[in-house]
C-alpha positions in Angstrom: 100.1 97.0 96.6 99.1 95.2 99.8 98.2 91.6 99.3 96.4 91.1 102.6 92.6 92.1 102.4 93.0 94.1 105.7 95.9 96.1 105.1 94.5 96.6 101.4 91.6 98.4 103.0 93.8 100.4 105.0 96.2 101.1 102.0 93.3 102.1 100.0 91.9 104.7 102.6 95.1 106.3 102.9 95.4 106.7 99.2 91.7 108.3 99.1 92.4 110.5 101.8 95.3 112.2 99.9 94.3 111.6 96.3 92.2 114.9 95.9 95.5 117.2 96.2 97.1 115.3 93.3 94.2 115.2 90.9 95.0 118.4 89.1 98.9 118.2 89.6 99.1 114.7 88.0 96.3 115.5 85.6 94.1 112.3 86.8 90.7 111.5 85.5 88.3 112.8 88.3 85.6 110.1 87.2 88.3 107.3 88.0 89.3 109.0 91.5 85.4 109.4 92.4 85.1 105.7 91.8 87.9 104.6 93.7 87.1 106.5 96.6 83.3 105.1 96.7 85.0 101.6 96.0 87.1 102.1 98.9 84.2 102.7 101.3 82.3 99.6 99.9 85.6 97.5 100.1 85.8 98.3 104.0 82.4 97.5 104.6 82.3 94.1 102.8 85.3 93.4 104.5 83.9 94.4 108.2 80.9 92.6 107.5 82.8 89.4 106.2 84.9 89.3 109.2 82.0 89.7 111.7 80.0 87.1 109.8 83.0 84.9 110.4 83.3 85.8 114.1 79.8 85.0 114.6 80.0 81.8 112.7 82.8 80.5 115.0 80.9 81.6 118.0 77.7 79.9 117.0 79.7 76.5 116.2 81.2 76.7 119.8 77.7 77.6 121.2 76.1 74.6 119.2 78.8 72.2 120.4 78.0 73.1 124.2 74.4 72.5 123.4 75.0 69.2 121.7 78.1 67.9 123.7 78.8 70.5 126.7 79.2 69.6 130.4 75.7 68.7 131.6 76.3 70.7 135.0 77.0 73.8 133.1 74.2 76.5 132.5 74.5 77.8 128.6 74.8 81.6 128.1 73.2 84.0 125.9 73.1 82.9 122.2 75.8 84.7 120.0 74.3 87.5 118.1 75.8 88.8 114.8 77.7 92.2 114.8 76.5 94.7 112.2 79.1 97.6 110.9 78.6 100.4 113.1 78.4 103.0 110.1 76.0 103.6 107.2 76.2 101.1 104.2 78.2 102.5 101.2 76.7 103.3 97.9 77.1 100.1 95.9 79.9 100.2 93.2 81.3 98.0 90.4 83.1 94.6 91.3 86.8 94.3 91.6 87.7 97.5 93.5 91.1 96.0 93.7 91.6 96.3 89.9 90.1 99.5 90.0 92.9 100.6 92.2 95.5 98.9 90.3 94.4 100.7 87.2 94.8 104.2 89.1 98.1 103.5 90.4 98.9 102.7 86.9 97.8 106.0 85.5 99.9 107.9 88.3 103.0 105.8 87.2 102.4 107.0 83.6 102.5 110.7 84.3 106.0 112.5 84.6 105.2 114.4 87.6 104.6 111.4 89.6 107.6 111.1 92.2 108.9 109.2 94.8 107.6 111.5 97.4 103.9 111.4 95.9 104.1 107.5 95.8 105.1 107.7 99.7 102.3 110.7 100.3 99.7 108.5 98.8 100.6 105.4 101.0 101.3 103.4 97.7 104.6 102.4 99.5 105.6 103.0 103.2 108.4 105.7 103.7 112.0 104.8 105.0 112.0 104.7 108.9 115.1 104.8 111.4 113.9 101.1 112.4 113.3 99.7 108.9 115.9 100.9 106.6 114.5 98.3 103.9 111.2 100.1 104.0 112.2 101.7 100.7 114.3 98.8 99.2 113.4 95.8 97.2 113.1 92.2 99.1 115.4 90.6 96.7 115.0 86.7 96.7 117.0 84.2 94.4 116.5 80.4 94.0 117.6 77.9 91.2 115.3 77.2 88.8 115.2 74.3 86.1 118.0 74.1 84.5 120.4 75.5 87.3 120.0 79.0 86.5 119.2 81.7 89.2 115.6 83.1 89.3 115.4 86.2 91.1 112.3 87.9 92.7 111.4 91.3 94.2 108.1 92.7 94.5 107.7 95.9 92.1 105.0 97.7 94.5 104.4 101.2 92.4 107.8 101.1 91.0 108.7 100.7 87.3 110.9 98.0 88.3 114.4 97.6 89.9 117.9 97.5 88.5 120.0 94.5 89.3 123.9 94.5 90.2 125.5 91.2 90.0 129.1 89.8 91.2 129.9 86.8 89.7 133.2 86.2 91.3 135.6 87.6 88.6 137.1 90.2 90.7 135.5 93.2 89.2 133.0 93.2 92.0 129.3 94.6 91.6 128.4 95.6 88.3 125.4 96.9 86.5 123.6 93.7 85.1 120.1 94.3 84.0 117.1 96.7 84.2 114.4 94.4 85.4 110.8 95.5 84.7 108.8 92.5 86.1 109.0 90.8 89.6 110.7 87.6 88.4 113.6 87.6 86.4 116.0 84.6 85.5 119.3 85.0 85.0 120.3 83.0 81.9 124.0 83.9 82.0 126.4 80.8 80.8 126.9 78.4 83.7 130.5 77.1 84.9 131.8 74.2 82.8 130.6 70.7 84.1 132.3 69.8 87.4 132.8 73.7 88.3 130.7 76.0 90.2 130.5 79.7 91.1 128.9 81.7 93.7 127.1 84.8 92.3 125.8 87.7 94.2 123.1 90.2 93.6 121.6 93.4 94.7 118.9 95.7 93.6 117.7 99.3 93.8 114.0 100.3 92.7 113.6 102.5 89.5 111.3 105.1 89.1 110.7 107.0 85.9 114.1 105.7 84.9 115.8 107.0 87.7 117.1 105.0 91.0 115.2 105.4 94.0 115.4 104.1 97.6 118.0 102.0 99.1 120.0 99.1 97.8 118.4 95.5 98.8 120.6 93.3 100.9 122.9 91.0 99.0 121.7 87.6 98.1 123.7 84.6 97.2 123.7 81.5 95.4 126.0 78.7 94.0 125.6 77.7 90.2 126.9 74.6 88.9 127.7 73.3 85.5 124.8 70.9 84.0 125.4 68.3 81.4 
């Protein structure tokens, strides 16, 4: 799910435009689908009105500053006006449309027929493209947490989680290490002896309904050291 409010509005609009074709095949609750479609319209209206208000506020402050402190030989222009939305105000809905959207996505994910193709068709994740091979791939990151253990992170989006592969430098290369069902995972493997260090490498791939989907992530690397 998109984090930025404007992108979330666009994502929800795409979802609502395509969800009707999936209600019967997925066995979704029509009442929830109808509610999220109304919520999508309310979310866009609230976002557009808020943006217009912000633009007006900044314009009005600038105009006020000209009135108070502007150059005396400059003529004032027209007073800024507040733009309204260019479409009818939608029906009022329950609060927290974002949570309603997350709940409906959760319903979809719990249904066996919910495939990676449907995920893309509903706009929950972007399809892979020729110019962006990582669209369908976890954006895996790693850093050292307290105690010197690696902390890995990959946004789950609409997926069940991700399969994590690790190369700990023992000559075996990458081997399957962990099925991760949360965005964050701490590798609490035994660290090297005190005074020694090792380079650990990781890569990941999304899973949906217990199967690997998409493209393997880029390899991330971190050096771990023995701690007293």
